[in-house]
C-alpha positions, 0 to 999 in steps of 0.5 A: 934447466930453466924456463920462462913461461906465461901465465895470468898475464905475467911472466915467471923465470923457473927451474924444477922444484921452484915454488911460486905463486900465481893468479888463481887457476881453475885446478884442484889442489894435488893436480898437475898443470901444464903451461904451454906458453913458454918464452924461454927454455935453456937459452932457446928463444921462441918467436913468440913462444917455443914449439913443443916446449911445456912447464908441468907444475903441481897445484899445492893450494889455493888461498888468499893474500894479505888484505890491503886497504883502499882509501879514496877521498876528495879534499873539502868535499866530505867524501871518504871510502875505505875498502879492503881487498884480498887477491886470490892466488895458486901455489905451484911447485914446478915439477918438470920442463919439457923441451 
């Protein structure tokens, strides 16, 4: 069984047992999280969501991605600025897909 659900402004296509990294959620590691904004379950397309459908995931851990460098400059003005950014994430394991 496969499903598409929405979290953090992004859509994820998952099956039971899949591991995915999503935008950080307010949930403790080891707890279950239920997503009710399901767009598709086994070919059943919602308008906009499938009624009664949900995706249950287990929070495995929280963390930060690798650092990216952000470099800004203005030519001929002696302006240079370097910043770093690490995006927080939540690692999920799909436990069940309910129709």
